[in-house]
TISE-23425 format. One record per atom (N, C-alpha, C): atom name; x, y, z. Coordinates in steps of 0.001 Angstrom, whole numbers. Each point is the difference from the previous one (the first is absolute). Example, Ala and Ser with C-alpha at 12.3 -4.5 7.8 and 13.67 -1.06 7.14 Angstrom:
REM TISE-23425
rec a N&px 13190&py -5690&pz 7800
rec a CA&px -890&py 1190&pz 0
rec a C&px 900&py 1200&pz 0
rec a N&px -350&py 1050&pz -720
rec a CA&px 820&py 1190&pz 60
rec a C&px -770&py 1090&pz 730
//
This chain:
REM TISE-23425
rec a N&px 846&py -1188&pz 0
rec a CA&px -846&py 1188&pz 0
rec a C&px 881&py 1237&pz 0
rec a N&px -601&py 1097&pz -447
rec a CA&px 702&py 1270&pz -97
rec a C&px -909&py 1105&pz 512
rec a N&px 655&py 1065&pz 464
rec a CA&px -756&py 1189&pz 394
rec a C&px 754&py 1210&pz -506
rec a N&px -679&py 1155&pz 15
rec a CA&px 587&py 1191&pz -599
rec a C&px -169&py 1190&pz 948
rec a N&px 1040&py 809&pz 123
rec a CA&px -81&py 1219&pz 800
rec a C&px -921&py 992&pz -693
rec a N&px -1022&py 488&pz 670
rec a CA&px -933&py 923&pz -641
rec a C&px 608&py 1370&pz -295
rec a N&px 1155&py 318&pz 584
rec a CA&px 599&py 1321&pz -226
rec a C&px 924&py 16&pz -1204
rec a N&px 953&py -942&pz -31
rec a CA&px 989&py 12&pz -1085
rec a C&px -199&py -1121&pz -1003
rec a N&px -872&py -962&pz 312
rec a CA&px -286&py -1082&pz -929
rec a C&px 992&py -1131&pz 44
rec a N&px 961&py 23&pz 906
rec a CA&px 971&py -1088&pz 95
rec a C&px -710&py -1278&pz 433
rec a N&px 263&py -1107&pz -707
rec a CA&px -652&py -1279&pz 289
rec a C&px 952&py -901&pz 769
rec a N&px -584&py -788&pz 921
rec a CA&px 780&py -913&pz 829
rec a C&px -649&py -1375&pz -6
rec a N&px 846&py -1043&pz -25
rec a CA&px -500&py -1346&pz 164
rec a C&px -204&py -307&pz 1472
rec a N&px -1129&py -590&pz 364
rec a CA&px -309&py -296&pz 1393
rec a C&px -562&py -1399&pz 116
rec a N&px -6&py -533&pz 1221
rec a CA&px -566&py -1322&pz 259
rec a C&px -1103&py 126&pz 1045
rec a N&px -770&py -1073&pz 150
rec a CA&px -1067&py -3&pz 1000
rec a C&px 592&py 159&pz 1400
rec a N&px 1148&py -617&pz 247
rec a CA&px 639&py 110&pz 1313
rec a C&px 389&py 1437&pz 298
rec a N&px 545&py 691&pz -1013
rec a CA&px 373&py 1397&pz 204
rec a C&px -1217&py 875&pz 270
rec a N&px -1084&py -286&pz -716
rec a CA&px -1234&py 758&pz 242
rec a C&px -501&py -218&pz 1420
rec a N&px 93&py -1266&pz 458
rec a CA&px -494&py -314&pz 1332
rec a C&px 879&py 657&pz 1068
rec a N&px 1326&py -95&pz -170
rec a CA&px 904&py 567&pz 997
rec a C&px -88&py 1521&pz 62
rec a N&px -138&py 614&pz -1162
rec a CA&px -71&py 1456&pz -23
rec a C&px -1400&py 539&pz 106
rec a N&px -986&py -899&pz 85
rec a CA&px -1402&py 412&pz 75
rec a C&px -373&py 930&pz -1142
rec a N&px 641&py -248&pz -1149
rec a CA&px -345&py 722&pz -1210
rec a C&px 593&py 1382&pz -119
rec a N&px 757&py 457&pz 992
rec a CA&px 556&py 1356&pz -35
rec a C&px 1459&py -76&pz -439
rec a N&px 368&py 899&pz -954
rec a CA&px 1332&py -79&pz -590
rec a C&px 590&py 1394&pz -179
rec a N&px 1330&py 84&pz 47
rec a CA&px 717&py 1246&pz -252
rec a C&px 707&py -119&pz -1336
rec a N&px -249&py 959&pz -894
rec a CA&px 642&py -3&pz -1314
rec a C&px 1439&py 468&pz 153
rec a N&px 954&py -834&pz -467
rec a CA&px 1411&py 368&pz 87
rec a C&px 371&py 1069&pz -1016
rec a N&px -865&py 212&pz -973
rec a CA&px 318&py 957&pz -1064
rec a C&px -367&py 1433&pz 384
rec a N&px -1244&py 190&pz 501
rec a CA&px -445&py 1355&pz 335
rec a C&px -217&py 210&pz 1490
rec a N&px 60&py -1088&pz 789
rec a CA&px -131&py 132&pz 1439
rec a C&px -1422&py 39&pz 515
rec a N&px -989&py -230&pz -842
rec a CA&px -1389&py 61&pz 466
rec a C&px -398&py -1313&pz 668
rec a N&px -780&py 116&pz 1076
rec a CA&px -597&py -1166&pz 650
rec a C&px -1393&py -192&pz -596
rec a N&px -275&py -1214&pz -485
rec a CA&px -1296&py -206&pz -659
rec a C&px -548&py -1387&pz 304
rec a N&px -1284&py -172&pz -257
rec a CA&px -685&py -1286&pz 157
rec a C&px 208&py -796&pz -1277
rec a N&px 673&py -1144&pz 129
rec a CA&px 344&py -796&pz -1180
rec a C&px -1167&py -811&pz -537
rec a N&px -1062&py -183&pz 778
rec a CA&px -1082&py -905&pz -410
rec a C&px -793&py 497&pz -1207
rec a N&px -407&py 1287&pz -43
rec a CA&px -812&py 426&pz -1152
rec a C&px 730&py -124&pz -1334
rec a N&px 1323&py 75&pz 2
rec a CA&px 747&py -36&pz -1259
rec a C&px 548&py -1362&pz -355
rec a N&px -483&py -1085&pz 632
rec a CA&px 512&py -1342&pz -284
rec a C&px -308&py -413&pz -1439
rec a N&px 1014&py -596&pz -647
rec a CA&px -158&py -512&pz -1365
rec a C&px 603&py -1394&pz -49
rec a N&px -616&py -863&pz -804
rec a CA&px 507&py -1363&pz -145
rec a C&px 1095&py -78&pz -1048
rec a N&px -99&py 798&pz -1050
rec a CA&px 973&py -53&pz -1093
rec a C&px 1097&py 1020&pz 224
rec a N&px 1106&py -218&pz -693
rec a CA&px 1132&py 901&pz 128
rec a C&px -319&py 1304&pz -704
rec a N&px 53&py 1145&pz 694
rec a CA&px -288&py 1280&pz -645
rec a C&px 1076&py 334&pz -1025
rec a N&px -402&py 748&pz -1014
rec a CA&px 963&py 396&pz -1034
rec a C&px 1112&py 876&pz 574
rec a N&px -364&py 760&pz 1007
rec a CA&px 984&py 931&pz 573
rec a C&px 630&py -556&pz 1271
rec a N&px 19&py -1352&pz 144
rec a CA&px 531&py -603&pz 1221
rec a C&px 1466&py 381&pz 187
rec a N&px 312&py 505&pz 1186
rec a CA&px 1370&py 400&pz 322
rec a C&px 497&py -861&pz 1149
rec a N&px 1007&py -782&pz -259
rec a CA&px 561&py -876&pz 1032
rec a C&px 954&py 803&pz 880
rec a N&px -324&py 183&pz 1284
rec a CA&px 896&py 747&pz 882
rec a C&px 1248&py -806&pz 305
rec a N&px 995&py 621&pz 577
rec a CA&px 1225&py -733&pz 341
rec a C&px -313&py -1197&pz 881
rec a N&px 882&py -988&pz -37
rec a CA&px -199&py -1219&pz 775
rec a C&px -139&py 308&pz 1473
rec a N&px -1019&py -588&pz 609
rec a CA&px -240&py 205&pz 1418
rec a C&px -814&py 1242&pz 282
rec a N&px -339&py 795&pz -1025
rec a CA&px -797&py 1204&pz 199
rec a C&px -1175&py -43&pz -949
rec a N&px -1101&py -535&pz 419
rec a CA&px -1203&py -85&pz -832
rec a C&px -1127&py 736&pz 687
rec a N&px 280&py 1185&pz 463
rec a CA&px -1004&py 737&pz 757
rec a C&px 135&py -357&pz 1465
rec a N&px -477&py 843&pz 863
rec a CA&px 64&py -259&pz 1440
rec a C&px -1410&py -212&pz 511
rec a N&px -135&py -1024&pz 851
rec a CA&px -1326&py -409&pz 456
rec a C&px -222&py 411&pz 1441
rec a N&px -1266&py 244&pz 326
rec a CA&px -381&py 481&pz 1323
rec a C&px -948&py -989&pz 648
rec a N&px -38&py 71&pz 1401
rec a CA&px -945&py -834&pz 734
rec a C&px 547&py -1393&pz 182
rec a N&px -889&py -925&pz 436
rec a CA&px 366&py -1401&pz 127
rec a C&px 1122&py -241&pz 979
rec a N&px 138&py 838&pz 1012
rec a CA&px 1042&py -237&pz 987
rec a C&px 1312&py 673&pz -336
rec a N&px 110&py 557&pz -1260
rec a CA&px 1211&py 720&pz -338
rec a C&px -137&py 1453&pz 417
rec a N&px 1098&py 650&pz 247
rec a CA&px -28&py 1377&pz 448
rec a C&px -355&py 900&pz -1158
rec a N&px -869&py 953&pz 228
rec a CA&px -415&py 922&pz -1043
rec a C&px 1154&py 877&pz -453
rec a N&px -146&py 578&pz -1220
rec a CA&px 1067&py 782&pz -594
rec a C&px 351&py 1222&pz 843
rec a N&px -1058&py 664&pz 556
rec a CA&px 257&py 1217&pz 745
rec a C&px -27&py -198&pz 1511
rec a N&px 3&py -1256&pz 451
rec a CA&px 35&py -272&pz 1432
rec a C&px 1440&py -40&pz 466
rec a N&px 410&py 840&pz 907
rec a CA&px 1400&py 17&pz 437
rec a C&px 380&py -1291&pz 702
rec a N&px 1205&py -428&pz -244
rec a CA&px 480&py -1224&pz 643
rec a C&px 100&py 205&pz 1503
rec a N&px -389&py -1005&pz 726
rec a CA&px 77&py 93&pz 1451
rec a C&px 1451&py -81&pz 458
rec a N&px 365&py 808&pz 979
rec a CA&px 1392&py -27&pz 457
rec a C&px 365&py -1349&pz 590
rec a N&px 1236&py -401&pz -228
rec a CA&px 464&py -1263&pz 530
rec a C&px 197&py 53&pz 1502
rec a N&px 319&py -1161&pz 565
rec a CA&px 176&py -95&pz 1446
rec a C&px 1133&py 901&pz 478
rec a N&px 1104&py 33&pz -755
rec a CA&px 1141&py 827&pz 404
rec a C&px -364&py 1478&pz 32
rec a N&px -733&py 453&pz -1041
rec a CA&px -378&py 1411&pz -58
rec a C&px -940&py 352&pz 1143
rec a N&px -957&py -896&pz 292
rec a CA&px -914&py 261&pz 1113
rec a C&px 758&py 47&pz 1325
rec a N&px 1009&py -871&pz 131
rec a CA&px 804&py -12&pz 1220
rec a C&px 781&py 1306&pz 146
rec a N&px 551&py 485&pz -1128
rec a CA&px 746&py 1267&pz 30
rec a C&px -906&py 1142&pz 428
rec a N&px -1219&py 22&pz -575
rec a CA&px -950&py 1062&pz 363
rec a C&px -371&py -81&pz 1479
rec a N&px -192&py -1214&pz 502
rec a CA&px -383&py -167&pz 1407
rec a C&px 1113&py 478&pz 928
rec a N&px 1230&py -422&pz -298
rec a CA&px 1134&py 420&pz 831
rec a C&px 184&py 1508&pz -75
rec a N&px -148&py 550&pz -1219
rec a CA&px 127&py 1446&pz -159
rec a C&px -1034&py 758&pz 798
rec a N&px -1236&py -510&pz 2
rec a CA&px -1063&py 660&pz 763
rec a C&px 299&py -26&pz 1495
rec a N&px 515&py -1135&pz 476
rec a CA&px 333&py -109&pz 1421
rec a C&px 1117&py 969&pz 366
rec a N&px 1022&py 68&pz -853
rec a CA&px 1124&py 906&pz 268
rec a C&px -462&py 1450&pz 21
rec a N&px -835&py 376&pz -985
rec a CA&px -500&py 1377&pz -48
rec a C&px -841&py 320&pz 1227
rec a N&px -799&py -986&pz 442
rec a CA&px -815&py 218&pz 1197
rec a C&px 876&py 223&pz 1225
rec a N&px 1052&py -816&pz 124
rec a CA&px 905&py 149&pz 1139
rec a C&px 709&py 1349&pz -45
rec a N&px 429&py 409&pz -1208
rec a CA&px 661&py 1306&pz -140
rec a C&px -946&py 1122&pz 387
rec a N&px -1264&py -113&pz -464
rec a CA&px -985&py 1034&pz 328
rec a C&px -235&py 68&pz 1504
rec a N&px -144&py -1166&pz 621
rec a CA&px -201&py -16&pz 1450
rec a C&px 1216&py 564&pz 726
rec a N&px 1179&py -302&pz -538
rec a CA&px 1203&py 551&pz 601
rec a C&px 48&py 1515&pz -82
rec a N&px -458&py 549&pz -1146
rec a CA&px -33&py 1458&pz -135
rec a C&px -993&py 618&pz 968
rec a N&px -1154&py -659&pz 122
rec a CA&px -994&py 504&pz 951
rec a C&px 571&py -16&pz 1410
rec a N&px 680&py -1111&pz 337
rec a CA&px 584&py -92&pz 1344
rec a C&px 1081&py 1047&pz 206
rec a N&px 791&py 251&pz -1060
rec a CA&px 1105&py 955&pz 142
rec a C&px -505&py 1425&pz 157
rec a N&px -912&py 421&pz -918
rec a CA&px -445&py 1388&pz 19
rec a C&px -1014&py 279&pz 1110
rec a N&px -705&py -1034&pz 432
rec a CA&px -973&py 234&pz 1055
rec a C&px 438&py -488&pz 1359
rec a N&px 1254&py -482&pz 64
rec a CA&px 448&py -620&pz 1246
rec a C&px 53&py 982&pz 1159
rec a N&px 440&py 1227&pz -252
rec a CA&px 129&py 961&pz 1091
rec a C&px -1355&py 281&pz 644
rec a N&px -1030&py 116&pz -823
rec a CA&px -1335&py 299&pz 542
rec a C&px -609&py -1239&pz 637
rec a N&px 48&py -1137&pz -718
rec a CA&px -607&py -1218&pz 521
rec a C&px 741&py -530&pz 1222
rec a N&px 1318&py 216&pz 50
rec a CA&px 796&py -537&pz 1111
rec a C&px -384&py 633&pz 1322
rec a N&px -574&py 1193&pz -24
rec a CA&px -389&py 677&pz 1233
rec a C&px -1466&py -236&pz 348
rec a N&px -687&py -820&pz -797
rec a CA&px -1393&py -350&pz 266
rec a C&px -21&py -1363&pz 688
rec a N&px -474&py -37&pz 1240
rec a CA&px 37&py -1252&pz 770
rec a C&px -810&py -1101&pz -665
rec a N&px -1085&py 357&pz -701
rec a CA&px -828&py -1012&pz -656
rec a C&px 651&py -515&pz -1282
rec a N&px 693&py 884&pz -737
rec a CA&px 590&py -376&pz -1281
rec a C&px 1394&py -608&pz 140
rec a N&px 696&py 313&pz 1079
rec a CA&px 1397&py -418&pz 128
rec a C&px 198&py -1518&pz -98
rec a N&px -813&py -846&pz 672
rec a CA&px 213&py -1450&pz -139
rec a C&px -110&py -480&pz -1443
rec a N&px -928&py 575&pz -769
rec a CA&px -148&py -385&pz -1409
rec a C&px 1210&py 464&pz -808
rec a N&px 501&py 1180&pz 313
rec a CA&px 1175&py 504&pz -701
rec a C&px 1222&py -866&pz 287
rec a N&px 127&py -465&pz 1232
rec a CA&px 1113&py -883&pz 358
rec a C&px -69&py -1296&pz -804
rec a N&px -1201&py -576&pz -128
rec a CA&px -169&py -1226&pz -781
rec a C&px 352&py 240&pz -1461
rec a N&px -438&py 1136&pz -543
rec a CA&px 283&py 319&pz -1396
rec a C&px 1494&py 173&pz -228
rec a N&px 661&py 708&pz 888
rec a CA&px 1438&py 218&pz -156
rec a C&px 787&py -1298&pz 166
rec a N&px -483&py -902&pz 827
rec a CA&px 650&py -1306&pz 119
rec a C&px -58&py -751&pz -1327
rec a N&px -1094&py 210&pz -752
rec a CA&px -181&py -707&pz -1269
rec a C&px 826&py 617&pz -1123
rec a N&px 94&py 1324&pz -31
rec a CA&px 680&py 670&pz -1118
rec a C&px 1409&py 465&pz 349
rec a N&px 406&py -178&pz 1257
rec a CA&px 1365&py 338&pz 381
rec a C&px 260&py 1456&pz 303
rec a N&px -1022&py 727&pz 435
rec a CA&px 223&py 1400&pz 376
rec a C&px 124&py 108&pz 1521
rec a N&px 313&py 1181&pz 477
rec a CA&px 208&py 212&pz 1435
rec a C&px -1025&py 995&pz 520
rec a N&px -680&py -364&pz 1078
rec a CA&px -1014&py 869&pz 599
rec a C&px 683&py 1017&pz 911
rec a N&px -274&py 1287&pz -179
rec a CA&px 599&py 1013&pz 884
rec a C&px -406&py -238&pz 1449
rec a N&px 853&py 353&pz 949
rec a CA&px -330&py -191&pz 1419
rec a C&px -1275&py 745&pz 374
rec a N&px -727&py -567&pz 940
rec a CA&px -1258&py 600&pz 446
rec a C&px 288&py 1193&pz 897
rec a N&px -742&py 1090&pz -218
rec a CA&px 181&py 1208&pz 805
rec a C&px -1338&py 709&pz 149
rec a N&px -383&py 266&pz 1253
rec a CA&px -1246&py 716&pz 279
rec a C&px 186&py 803&pz 1288
rec a N&px 556&py 1200&pz -142
rec a CA&px 299&py 808&pz 1188
rec a C&px -1268&py 422&pz 734
rec a N&px -1144&py -14&pz -713
rec a CA&px -1252&py 383&pz 651
rec a C&px -403&py -998&pz 1080
rec a N&px 504&py -1227&pz -117
rec a CA&px -357&py -1031&pz 985
rec a C&px 983&py -59&pz 1171
rec a N&px 979&py 890&pz 20
rec a CA&px 963&py 33&pz 1108
rec a C&px -546&py 912&pz 1099
rec a N&px -176&py -570&pz 1167
rec a CA&px -536&py 751&pz 1146
rec a C&px 1143&py 636&pz 796
rec a N&px -156&py 1280&pz 307
rec a CA&px 974&py 700&pz 840
rec a C&px -447&py -142&pz 1452
rec a N&px 765&py -739&pz 778
rec a CA&px -334&py -259&pz 1399
rec a C&px 501&py 1131&pz 899
rec a N&px 1200&py 487&pz -268
rec a CA&px 587&py 1055&pz 842
rec a C&px 1027&py 777&pz -815
rec a N&px 105&py 1297&pz 278
rec a CA&px 1001&py 829&pz -662
rec a C&px 388&py 1147&pz 942
rec a N&px 1265&py 217&pz 178
rec a CA&px 487&py 1075&pz 882
rec a C&px 1298&py 571&pz -558
rec a N&px 242&py 1253&pz 362
rec a CA&px 1264&py 652&pz -322
rec a C&px 488&py 677&pz 1278
rec a N&px 1129&py -437&pz 517
rec a CA&px 485&py 550&pz 1271
rec a C&px 1441&py 466&pz -160
rec a N&px 381&py 1028&pz 729
rec a CA&px 1385&py 490&pz -75
rec a C&px 969&py -948&pz 698
rec a N&px 1223&py 3&pz -474
rec a CA&px 1076&py -783&pz 618
rec a C&px 1029&py 1004&pz 523
rec a N&px -27&py 294&pz 1310
rec a CA&px 887&py 1036&pz 565
rec a C&px 1473&py -255&pz -264
rec a N&px 399&py -1239&pz -6
rec a CA&px 1426&py -308&pz -147
rec a C&px 547&py 442&pz -1350
rec a N&px -819&py -21&pz -1017
rec a CA&px 459&py 351&pz -1348
rec a C&px -598&py 1308&pz -512
rec a N&px -1076&py 438&pz 635
rec a CA&px -692&py 1177&pz -502
rec a C&px -933&py -316&pz -1149
rec a N&px -29&py -1248&pz -385
rec a CA&px -879&py -423&pz -1092
rec a C&px -1324&py -523&pz 512
rec a N&px -627&py -806&pz -834
rec a CA&px -1307&py -545&pz 352
rec a C&px -54&py -1489&pz -346
rec a N&px -903&py -684&pz 680
rec a CA&px -269&py -1402&pz -313
rec a C&px -1468&py -137&pz -400
rec a N&px -194&py -585&pz -1174
rec a CA&px -1361&py -262&pz -478
rec a C&px -311&py -1473&pz 245
rec a N&px -1123&py -244&pz 673
rec a CA&px -406&py -1379&pz 296
rec a C&px -1360&py -252&pz -634
rec a N&px -76&py -1125&pz -714
rec a CA&px -1235&py -364&pz -702
rec a C&px -279&py -1478&pz 214
rec a N&px -1245&py -320&pz 350
rec a CA&px -439&py -1396&pz 104
rec a C&px -1118&py -192&pz -1018
rec a N&px 175&py -951&pz -894
rec a CA&px -992&py -237&pz -1053
rec a C&px -254&py -1490&pz -150
rec a N&px -1171&py -333&pz -575
rec a CA&px -390&py -1405&pz -171
rec a C&px -706&py -174&pz -1337
rec a N&px 302&py -1089&pz -673
rec a CA&px -621&py -327&pz -1283
rec a C&px -1342&py -671&pz 247
rec a N&px -1094&py 694&pz -334
rec a CA&px -1337&py -547&pz 201
rec a C&px -590&py -583&pz -1284
rec a N&px 819&py -150&pz -1031
rec a CA&px -469&py -616&pz -1235
rec a C&px -131&py -1506&pz 196
rec a N&px -539&py -685&pz -1001
rec a CA&px -136&py -1458&pz 71
rec a C&px 1225&py -721&pz -543
rec a N&px 979&py 765&pz -483
rec a CA&px 1206&py -609&pz -566
rec a C&px 1223&py 793&pz 439
rec a N&px 1121&py -694&pz 80
rec a CA&px 1259&py 687&pz 303
rec a C&px 317&py 974&pz -1131
rec a N&px 593&py 1112&pz 339
rec a CA&px 311&py 1006&pz -1011
rec a C&px 1382&py 583&pz 231
rec a N&px 485&py 711&pz -1009
rec a CA&px 1326&py 602&pz 123
rec a C&px -43&py 1110&pz 1051
rec a N&px 1124&py 204&pz 654
rec a CA&px 83&py 1084&pz 975
rec a C&px -35&py 1341&pz -730
rec a N&px -728&py 963&pz 537
rec a CA&px -60&py 1306&pz -659
rec a C&px 1222&py 843&pz 328
rec a N&px 212&py 1028&pz -813
rec a CA&px 968&py 1033&pz 366
rec a C&px -719&py 1037&pz 855
rec a N&px 744&py 683&pz 860
rec a CA&px -585&py 984&pz 920
rec a C&px 512&py 1391&pz -366
rec a N&px -934&py 884&pz -308
rec a CA&px 352&py 1395&pz -274
rec a C&px -249&py 792&pz 1284
rec a N&px 1054&py 533&pz 591
rec a CA&px -107&py 737&pz 1268
rec a C&px 387&py 1462&pz -219
rec a N&px -851&py 894&pz 469
rec a CA&px 272&py 1439&pz -108
rec a C&px -207&py 640&pz 1373
rec a N&px 856&py 938&pz 351
rec a CA&px -156&py 759&pz 1251
rec a C&px -223&py 1466&pz -354
rec a N&px -786&py 692&pz 859
rec a CA&px -327&py 1409&pz -262
rec a C&px 462&py 852&pz 1182
rec a N&px 268&py 1274&pz -286
rec a CA&px 449&py 907&pz 1065
rec a C&px -1205&py 629&pz 701
rec a N&px 284&py 988&pz 843
rec a CA&px -1070&py 608&pz 791
rec a C&px -978&py 809&pz -864
rec a N&px 417&py 383&pz -1183
rec a CA&px -899&py 711&pz -905
rec a C&px -773&py -956&pz -916
rec a N&px 194&py -1308&pz 216
rec a CA&px -689&py -998&pz -813
rec a C&px 626&py -227&pz -1355
rec a N&px 1199&py 524&pz -208
rec a CA&px 688&py -174&pz -1274
rec a C&px 910&py -1228&pz 57
rec a N&px 168&py -697&pz -1136
rec a CA&px 881&py -1181&pz -10
rec a C&px 1421&py 362&pz 395
rec a N&px 520&py -735&pz 950
rec a CA&px 1375&py 227&pz 453
rec a C&px 958&py -1041&pz -557
rec a N&px -486&py -1199&pz -206
rec a CA&px 827&py -1081&pz -545
rec a C&px -927&py -1138&pz -426
rec a N&px 515&py -865&pz -825
rec a CA&px -784&py -1141&pz -453
rec a C&px 895&py -1054&pz -625
rec a N&px -464&py -1234&pz 53
rec a CA&px 802&py -1083&pz -556
rec a C&px -884&py -1217&pz -251
rec a N&px 412&py -800&pz -986
rec a CA&px -672&py -1271&pz -293
rec a C&px 878&py -1133&pz 514
rec a N&px -579&py -850&pz 852
rec a CA&px 721&py -1149&pz 556
rec a C&px -486&py -1274&pz -691
rec a N&px 932&py -739&pz -570
rec a CA&px -341&py -1266&pz -647
rec a C&px -94&py -1105&pz 1046
rec a N&px -632&py -1131&pz -325
rec a CA&px -83&py -1111&pz 963
rec a C&px 1375&py -458&pz 487
rec a N&px 987&py 39&pz -884
rec a CA&px 1340&py -443&pz 404
rec a C&px 588&py 891&pz 1086
rec a N&px -497&py 1249&pz 107
rec a CA&px 536&py 933&pz 984
rec a C&px -687&py -109&pz 1355
rec a N&px -1248&py -469&pz 9
rec a CA&px -688&py -44&pz 1297
rec a C&px -253&py -1403&pz 536
rec a N&px 138&py -1032&pz -832
rec a CA&px -208&py -1356&pz 512
rec a C&px 1151&py -393&pz 927
rec a N&px -302&py -716&pz 1078
rec a CA&px 1065&py -440&pz 917
rec a C&px 1023&py -861&pz -724
rec a N&px 1250&py 232&pz 257
rec a CA&px 1053&py -781&pz -640
rec a C&px -102&py -1464&pz 424
rec a N&px 140&py -869&pz -985
rec a CA&px -80&py -1425&pz 273
rec a C&px -1408&py -519&pz 184
rec a N&px -1010&py 819&pz -306
rec a CA&px -1386&py -457&pz 181
rec a C&px -371&py -1075&pz -1015
rec a N&px 621&py 36&pz -1166
rec a CA&px -298&py -985&pz -1034
rec a C&px -1362&py 177&pz -642
rec a N&px -655&py 1129&pz 279
rec a CA&px -1336&py 242&pz -552
rec a C&px 99&py 547&pz -1422
rec a N&px -728&py -622&pz -910
rec a CA&px -70&py 506&pz -1372
rec a C&px -1398&py 506&pz -337
rec a N&px -1002&py -507&pz 719
rec a CA&px -1384&py 426&pz -189
rec a C&px -606&py 332&pz 1361
rec a N&px -958&py 900&pz -15
rec a CA&px -665&py 419&pz 1235
rec a C&px -1071&py -1027&pz 355
rec a N&px 155&py -747&pz 1095
rec a CA&px -961&py -1054&pz 336
rec a C&px -1367&py 573&pz 356
rec a N&px -1002&py -854&pz -115
rec a CA&px -1385&py 412&pz 268
rec a C&px -259&py 24&pz 1502
rec a N&px -588&py 1104&pz 493
rec a CA&px -464&py 73&pz 1377
rec a C&px 1058&py 187&pz 1057
rec a N&px 1266&py 136&pz -378
rec a CA&px 1061&py 157&pz 999
rec a C&px 482&py 1445&pz 20
rec a N&px 208&py 523&pz 1205
rec a CA&px 464&py 1380&pz 152
rec a C&px 1512&py 78&pz -203
rec a N&px 429&py 1098&pz -584
rec a CA&px 1422&py 227&pz -230
rec a C&px 364&py 1377&pz 545
rec a N&px 1029&py 53&pz 845
rec a CA&px 452&py 1272&pz 559
rec a C&px 1160&py 549&pz -828
rec a N&px -106&py 1276&pz -341
rec a CA&px 1037&py 676&pz -778
rec a C&px 549&py 1159&pz 831
rec a N&px 1326&py 115&pz 71
rec a CA&px 646&py 1128&pz 687
rec a C&px 977&py 657&pz -971
rec a N&px -170&py 1307&pz -183
rec a CA&px 847&py 749&pz -923
rec a C&px 630&py 1181&pz 725
rec a N&px 1300&py 153&pz -148
rec a CA&px 726&py 1117&pz 621
rec a C&px 123&py 1148&pz -996
rec a N&px -359&py 1203&pz 453
rec a CA&px 100&py 1197&pz -824
rec a C&px 1089&py 906&pz 550
rec a N&px 804&py 537&pz -884
rec a CA&px 1073&py 909&pz 418
rec a C&px -588&py 1307&pz 527
rec a N&px 802&py 728&pz 738
rec a CA&px -448&py 1265&pz 577
rec a C&px -340&py 991&pz -1114
rec a N&px -1231&py 508&pz -27
rec a CA&px -382&py 957&pz -1040
rec a C&px 548&py 1388&pz 308
rec a N&px -10&py 866&pz -1010
rec a CA&px 506&py 1358&pz 198
rec a C&px -1067&py 937&pz 550
rec a N&px -1202&py -522&pz 208
rec a CA&px -1088&py 794&pz 575
rec a C&px -722&py -815&pz 1062
rec a N&px -710&py 708&pz 870
rec a CA&px -796&py -704&pz 1007
rec a C&px -1153&py -732&pz -685
rec a N&px -266&py -1202&pz 478
rec a CA&px -1041&py -842&pz -590
rec a C&px -1247&py 39&pz 874
rec a N&px -1145&py 130&pz -680
rec a CA&px -1267&py 17&pz 739
rec a C&px -920&py -1157&pz -369
rec a N&px 312&py -723&pz -1057
rec a CA&px -875&py -1106&pz -397
rec a C&px 582&py -789&pz -1162
rec a N&px -752&py -976&pz -466
rec a CA&px 478&py -856&pz -1095
rec a C&px -1194&py -573&pz -767
rec a N&px 266&py -458&pz -1194
rec a CA&px -963&py -767&pz -800
rec a C&px 751&py -1182&pz -604
rec a N&px -724&py -1056&pz -311
rec a CA&px 636&py -1139&pz -661
rec a C&px -1002&py -641&pz -959
rec a N&px 540&py -772&pz -905
rec a CA&px -819&py -659&pz -1025
rec a C&px 647&py -1321&pz -379
rec a N&px -826&py -1011&pz -217
rec a CA&px 494&py -1295&pz -483
rec a C&px -200&py -63&pz -1507
rec a N&px 1030&py -395&pz -721
rec a CA&px -102&py -115&pz -1456
rec a C&px 575&py -1325&pz -463
//
């Protein structure tokens, strides 16, 4: 049997098996048109019969074969590459979120445990916890030291947060009798923590006494202010 492309007239020899496998749908190799081969079936050899190259007698559709315009499904290796790539990109994205949002989330008591878990997975480091608002001031005094002419500042504070936190720095300022600043200084934890204490974090619920010696000021002192940062 033979059929003919309705667009260019190219004729092709076909068999019943080919018709069944392609469900009668064929692609013309000459002009590229997809057409129904059944209406143009002929029993005799057409005068204009054109024998295509060996192995190319039109392309058939249906019957379990992949259609001409249906994209080939990716192989197992390609799907595996895409899956691994997606996982890597997700981890990178989570790492960026952890990095750029770590400072804010690390100071949130509710979010911090989740951030720690995330950083354990992606290999980032969670900034130390710090919440000076939760530090309770138990006692604070400033008294003169006659032997030196200076002053001693004494502070007792306690961490009332639910987690251990870094020790704050102490900003201490003294004022003269006119209420004007006479001197000021920032004391780091290394300067006020007892030597040999071995403390790296401020424990929860425990009071800590701080004593700071101030040199003799050039003016009479009438008061002081301090701030934890």
